[in-house]
C-alpha positions as CSV (number, residue, x, y, z in Angstrom):
1,M,190.0,212.8,-5.8
2,K,189.8,209.3,-4.4
3,S,188.4,206.6,-6.6
4,Q,185.5,204.3,-5.5
5,D,188.0,201.4,-5.4
6,D,190.2,203.3,-3.0
7,A,187.2,203.9,-0.7
8,S,186.3,200.2,-0.8
9,E,189.8,199.3,0.3
10,R,189.5,201.4,3.5
11,R,186.0,200.0,4.3
12,D,186.0,197.6,7.3
13,P,185.1,194.0,6.2
14,V,181.7,192.7,7.1
15,V,181.9,189.8,9.7
16,A,179.1,187.3,9.7
17,P,177.8,186.5,13.2
18,E,178.9,183.2,14.6
19,G,176.3,180.4,14.7
20,P,176.0,177.8,17.3
21,P,178.7,175.1,17.4
22,A,178.2,171.8,15.5
23,L,176.1,169.2,17.3
24,E,179.0,166.8,17.5
25,I,182.6,167.2,18.7
26,S,185.5,164.9,18.0
27,I,187.3,163.0,20.7
28,R,190.4,165.2,20.3
29,E,188.4,168.4,20.5
30,A,186.5,167.1,23.5
31,R,189.7,166.3,25.4
32,E,191.0,169.8,24.5
33,L,187.8,171.4,25.7
34,L,187.8,169.5,29.0
35,S,191.4,170.4,29.7
36,R,191.1,174.2,29.0
37,D,187.6,175.0,30.2
38,T,186.9,173.9,33.7
39,R,183.3,175.1,33.4
40,T,182.5,172.2,31.0
41,L,179.8,169.9,32.2
42,L,180.3,166.3,31.1
43,I,177.3,164.1,31.1
44,D,177.2,160.2,30.8
45,L,173.9,158.9,29.4
46,R,174.7,155.2,29.4
47,G,172.6,152.6,31.2
48,E,173.7,150.9,34.4
49,G,174.9,147.8,32.6
50,E,177.2,149.8,30.5
51,L,178.9,151.6,33.4
52,C,180.9,148.5,34.2
53,L,183.2,149.5,31.4
54,G,184.4,152.6,33.3
55,H,183.6,156.3,32.4
56,I,185.3,159.5,31.3
57,E,186.8,161.2,34.4
58,G,184.6,163.9,35.8
59,A,181.4,162.7,34.1
60,R,178.0,163.0,35.8
61,M,175.8,160.0,35.4
62,V,172.3,160.9,34.2
63,P,169.7,158.4,33.0
64,P,168.6,159.5,29.4
65,G,165.0,160.0,30.4
66,L,165.9,162.4,33.2
67,L,168.3,164.7,31.3
68,E,165.7,167.5,30.8
69,Q,164.9,167.4,34.5
70,E,168.5,167.3,35.7
71,I,170.2,169.8,33.3
72,G,168.9,172.8,35.2
73,R,170.4,171.6,38.4
74,L,173.7,170.5,36.9
75,A,174.4,173.5,34.6
76,K,175.1,177.0,36.2
77,D,173.5,178.7,33.2
78,K,172.5,178.1,29.6
79,E,175.9,179.4,28.4
80,T,177.7,176.5,30.1
81,P,179.6,174.3,27.7
82,V,177.9,170.8,27.9
83,L,179.4,167.6,26.5
84,V,177.1,164.6,26.4
85,Y,178.1,161.0,25.6
86,C,176.5,157.5,25.4
87,A,177.9,154.2,24.2
88,T,177.8,155.0,20.5
89,G,176.9,158.6,20.2
90,K,173.4,158.2,18.8
91,I,171.4,158.7,22.0
92,A,173.7,161.6,23.0
93,L,173.1,163.3,19.6
94,R,169.4,163.2,20.1
95,A,169.8,164.5,23.6
96,V,171.9,167.4,22.4
97,E,169.2,168.4,20.0
98,R,166.7,168.5,22.9
99,L,169.1,170.6,25.0
100,R,169.6,173.1,22.1
101,K,165.8,173.5,21.9
102,M,165.9,174.3,25.7
103,G,168.4,177.1,25.1
104,F,171.7,175.3,25.8
105,A,173.5,176.5,22.7
106,N,176.9,175.1,23.7
107,A,175.7,171.5,24.2
108,R,177.5,169.0,22.0
109,S,177.8,165.2,21.9
110,I,181.1,163.3,21.7
111,A,181.2,161.7,18.2
112,G,181.2,157.9,18.4
113,G,180.4,157.9,22.1
114,Y,182.3,156.0,24.9
115,N,183.1,153.1,22.6
116,A,185.1,155.4,20.3
117,W,186.7,157.1,23.3
118,L,187.9,153.6,24.4
119,D,189.1,152.7,20.9
120,A,191.1,156.0,20.7
121,G,192.9,155.0,23.9
122,A,191.7,158.2,25.7
123,P,192.0,158.0,29.5
124,I,189.1,156.7,31.5
125,A,188.3,156.3,35.2
126,A,187.6,152.7,36.2
127,E,186.8,151.1,39.5
128,G,187.7,147.5,40.2
129,V,190.5,145.2,39.1
130,F,190.3,145.7,35.3
131,T,192.8,147.8,33.5
132,P,191.6,150.3,30.9
133,A,192.9,148.0,28.1
134,Q,190.9,145.0,29.6
135,L,187.8,147.1,29.8
136,D,188.2,147.9,26.2
137,R,189.1,144.4,25.1
138,Y,186.3,142.7,26.9
139,S,183.7,145.5,26.6
140,R,181.4,143.5,24.3
141,N,181.4,140.6,26.8
142,M,180.7,142.8,29.8
143,L,177.8,144.6,28.1
144,L,175.9,141.3,28.2
145,T,173.9,141.2,31.4
146,E,174.6,137.5,31.8
147,I,178.4,138.3,32.0
148,G,179.1,141.8,33.3
149,Q,182.2,142.4,35.4
150,E,181.7,139.4,37.6
151,G,181.4,137.0,34.7
152,Q,184.4,138.4,33.0
153,M,186.4,137.9,36.1
154,R,185.3,134.3,36.2
155,L,186.5,133.8,32.6
156,M,189.8,135.5,33.4
157,Q,190.3,133.1,36.4
158,A,189.2,130.0,34.5
159,R,191.5,127.2,33.3
160,V,190.5,125.2,30.2
161,L,192.5,122.2,28.9
162,L,192.4,121.2,25.2
163,V,193.7,117.7,24.5
164,G,194.8,118.1,20.9
165,A,196.0,121.2,19.1
166,G,194.5,120.6,15.6
167,G,191.3,121.5,13.9
168,L,188.9,121.4,16.8
169,A,191.3,123.3,19.0
170,S,192.0,125.9,16.3
171,S,188.7,127.6,16.5
172,A,188.1,126.7,20.2
173,A,191.4,128.0,21.5
174,L,191.3,131.3,19.6
175,Y,187.7,132.1,20.7
176,L,188.4,131.1,24.3
177,A,191.4,133.4,24.3
178,G,189.3,136.2,22.7
179,A,186.7,135.8,25.4
180,G,189.4,136.2,28.1
181,V,189.7,132.7,29.5
182,G,192.8,133.2,31.7
183,T,194.6,129.9,31.3
184,I,194.5,127.6,28.3
185,G,196.3,124.2,28.4
186,L,197.4,122.5,25.2
187,V,198.4,118.8,25.0
188,D,199.9,117.5,21.7
189,F,203.0,115.7,20.8
190,D,202.8,116.3,17.0
191,K,204.4,118.8,14.7
192,V,202.6,120.9,12.1
193,S,202.4,119.5,8.6
194,L,201.2,121.0,5.4
195,S,198.2,118.7,5.2
196,N,197.0,120.1,8.6
197,L,196.4,123.5,7.3
198,N,193.1,123.0,5.5
199,R,191.5,122.9,9.0
200,Q,194.1,123.6,11.6
201,V,194.0,127.3,11.1
202,I,195.6,128.2,14.3
203,H,198.9,127.3,12.5
204,G,200.4,128.9,9.4
205,T,202.6,127.8,6.5
206,N,205.7,129.2,8.3
207,D,204.8,126.9,11.3
208,V,205.3,123.6,9.2
209,G,207.7,121.4,11.1
210,R,207.1,123.3,14.4
211,P,205.6,121.6,17.5
212,K,201.9,122.2,17.4
213,V,201.7,123.4,21.0
214,D,204.3,126.0,20.4
215,S,202.7,127.2,17.2
216,A,199.3,127.4,18.8
217,K,200.7,129.2,21.9
218,S,202.2,131.9,19.6
219,A,198.8,132.4,17.8
220,I,197.0,132.7,21.1
221,E,199.5,135.2,22.5
222,R,199.3,137.3,19.4
223,L,195.5,137.5,19.8
224,N,195.5,138.1,23.6
225,P,198.7,138.5,25.6
226,D,196.6,138.4,28.8
227,V,196.1,134.6,28.4
228,S,198.5,132.2,30.0
229,V,199.2,129.2,27.8
230,V,200.4,126.0,29.4
231,T,201.8,123.5,26.9
232,Y,202.4,119.8,27.2
233,R,204.4,118.5,24.3
234,E,204.0,114.9,25.1
235,L,201.7,111.9,24.6
236,F,198.5,112.0,26.7
237,T,198.7,108.6,28.4
238,P,197.1,106.8,31.4
239,E,200.2,107.6,33.3
240,N,200.1,111.4,33.0
241,A,196.4,112.1,32.1
242,L,195.0,112.5,35.6
243,E,197.8,114.7,36.8
244,I,197.3,117.1,33.8
245,V,193.5,117.1,34.0
246,E,193.3,117.8,37.7
247,D,194.9,121.3,37.2
248,F,192.0,122.6,35.0
249,D,188.4,123.5,35.4
250,V,187.0,122.3,32.1
251,V,188.4,119.6,29.7
252,M,187.9,119.8,26.0
253,D,188.5,116.8,23.7
254,A,190.2,117.9,20.5
255,S,191.7,114.6,19.6
256,D,191.5,112.3,16.6
257,N,191.6,108.8,17.9
258,I,189.2,106.8,20.0
259,G,191.7,105.7,22.6
260,T,192.6,109.3,23.5
261,K,188.9,110.4,23.6
262,F,188.0,107.7,26.1
263,L,191.2,108.3,28.1
264,T,190.4,112.1,28.3
265,H,186.8,111.3,29.2
266,D,187.7,108.8,32.0
267,A,190.4,111.1,33.4
268,S,187.9,114.0,33.5
269,Y,185.3,111.8,35.2
270,L,187.7,110.6,37.9
271,A,188.9,114.2,38.5
272,G,185.3,115.5,38.7
273,K,185.7,117.8,35.7
274,P,183.3,118.5,32.9
275,Y,184.3,116.8,29.6
276,I,183.3,118.4,26.3
277,F,183.3,115.8,23.5
278,G,183.9,116.8,19.9
279,G,184.4,114.9,16.7
280,A,184.6,115.7,13.0
281,V,185.3,113.6,9.9
282,Q,184.4,114.1,6.2
283,F,181.2,116.4,6.3
284,D,180.0,115.3,9.8
285,G,180.5,116.6,13.3
286,Q,179.3,115.7,16.8
287,A,179.5,117.4,20.2
288,C,178.3,116.7,23.7
289,V,179.0,117.7,27.3
290,F,179.5,114.9,29.8
291,W,179.6,115.7,33.5
292,P,177.8,112.9,35.4
293,K,179.0,114.0,38.8
294,K,176.9,117.1,38.1
295,S,174.1,115.5,36.0
296,G,173.5,113.4,33.0
297,P,175.3,110.4,31.5
298,C,178.9,109.7,30.8
299,L,180.4,108.7,27.4
300,R,180.5,105.0,28.5
301,C,176.8,105.1,29.2
302,I,176.5,105.3,25.4
303,F,179.6,103.3,24.4
304,P,180.5,100.8,27.1
305,V,183.5,99.7,25.0
306,P,185.3,102.1,22.6
307,P,184.6,101.2,18.9
308,A,187.4,99.5,17.1
309,Q,189.9,101.8,15.4
310,N,189.1,100.4,12.0
311,L,185.4,101.4,12.5
312,T,186.3,105.0,13.3
313,P,188.5,106.2,10.5
314,S,190.5,109.4,11.0
315,C,190.7,112.5,8.9
316,S,194.0,111.4,7.5
317,Q,192.3,108.2,6.2
318,V,189.0,109.5,4.8
319,G,189.4,113.3,4.7
320,V,187.5,116.2,6.3
321,L,186.0,119.5,5.1
322,G,188.0,122.0,7.2
323,M,185.0,124.1,8.2
324,V,183.4,121.1,10.0
325,P,186.0,120.8,12.9
326,G,186.0,124.6,13.0
327,H,182.2,124.6,13.6
328,I,182.4,121.9,16.2
329,G,185.3,123.6,18.0
330,L,183.2,126.8,18.3
331,I,180.3,124.7,19.8
332,Q,182.7,123.2,22.3
333,A,184.2,126.6,23.2
334,T,180.7,128.0,23.7
335,E,179.8,125.1,26.0
336,A,183.0,125.8,28.0
337,V,182.1,129.4,28.5
338,K,178.6,128.5,29.6
339,L,180.0,126.0,32.1
340,I,182.5,128.6,33.5
341,L,179.8,131.2,33.8
342,G,177.0,129.0,34.9
343,I,174.6,130.5,32.3
344,G,172.3,129.0,29.8
345,T,171.6,125.2,29.4
346,P,174.8,123.1,28.9
347,M,174.6,120.4,26.3
348,I,174.4,117.7,29.0
349,G,172.3,114.7,28.0
350,K,172.0,115.9,24.4
351,F,174.2,114.7,21.6
352,Y,174.7,117.2,18.8
353,I,174.9,115.9,15.3
354,Y,175.8,118.2,12.3
355,N,176.1,117.6,8.6
356,A,177.6,120.3,6.4
357,L,176.3,119.0,3.1
358,S,172.6,119.3,4.1
359,L,173.3,122.0,6.6
360,S,171.3,120.0,9.2
361,A,171.7,119.8,12.9
362,S,169.9,117.6,15.3
363,F,170.0,116.4,18.9
364,I,169.7,112.9,20.4
365,D,168.6,112.7,24.0
366,I,170.8,110.4,26.0
367,G,170.4,109.2,29.6
368,R,172.4,107.4,32.2
369,R,172.9,103.6,32.0
370,P,172.4,102.2,35.6
371,G,175.1,99.5,35.1
372,C,177.7,101.8,33.6
373,E,181.2,100.6,34.1
374,L,182.4,104.1,35.0
375,C,179.5,106.2,36.5
376,G,177.2,103.3,37.6
377,E,176.5,102.3,41.2
378,Y,179.1,99.5,41.1
379,P,181.8,100.8,38.7
380,T,184.6,98.5,37.5
381,I,186.7,101.4,36.1
382,R,188.1,103.1,39.1
383,T,191.5,104.3,37.9
384,L,193.5,104.8,34.8
385,T,196.4,102.4,35.5
386,G,196.7,99.1,37.2
387,E,193.9,97.2,38.8
388,G,190.5,98.7,38.0
389,S,191.6,100.2,34.7
390,V,191.2,99.4,31.0
391,D,193.4,99.2,28.0
392,Y,192.9,102.4,26.0
393,E,194.7,101.0,22.9
394,M,196.3,104.4,22.1
395,N,196.7,105.3,18.5
396,V,199.5,107.8,18.4
397,C,199.5,108.5,14.6
398,E,197.7,111.8,15.0
399,L,196.3,113.6,18.0
400,G,194.4,116.7,16.8
401,Y,191.7,116.7,14.1
């Protein structure tokens, strides 16, 4: 006689019915499904502005508000596997919940959306001149309606010169590179010293003794190898300034002496380039954009003659809180991007004054001076050397803040 236990061993196991698949699917699982099941319907719910970043190959573009209307036309039947994605996965997840209520039991969203798909290095289809890596790198830029693909291309074609590779240039150069500015020029004859590192964060301890332009170039290339870095390891002088400046679209002053600032400004004016002024010492910073051939005053409208060196002490003489040149450098970089893209209101005719101790910022409105020696109707400064020039009294102790 068989025991009850023997009978239970022969009984077929009870199999629970399979439920609907999870609402989300991982990127790996989504790729596997797309490769093995040709019936899979892939739907892109992103807006028009987001499509500039490319799309997953084979996706059908459907505005989120029209999904319920379009799904019947796109899917052969309600058993069709449906994958839905948006930028981050949140809109797609809600869309899948609606599709499930309509009877599409095999509808799922791609976890993390298109942004996660890009981050995972999964293949995309892209139209235009951008590589998939560039679409991923500059995606947050191109999602801005003021930039988009056209603006990003302008940035990648732009050339910005930084005179000085110290504190102001540290933040400015790295963020310009991060934004995708195609060519960055660096002028500096100095070497990295340990005392630079409280503010000149583009350099590191291992760079002490190394030429600043070489150290800064390495840092920029580590951040963004797309950027071409042109270095000038030499003094910026009246003899070479104009030749250097003429090769760039925007000129940024990142120097730490009055003579170099006025030389950079005058060379920019004579070359017809916008000049972005910056200064930082102790707890104070200043910034302004001068482009009188476009609009507004020039630096000499405010200061016809450069202040004496003993009236404008440098950081090496009176010190500087490292964050101050970092802040001013970011202001300068932002103005450079605005000028390149032609967006917003450039800081032309407005002098920015910042104090870190009180966390205060203010603007002083400045206008053109009719008798200006440089931009006036009858200029006396017409060149950088020889007749029609001035003595810039170069102070070569230190170039970058």
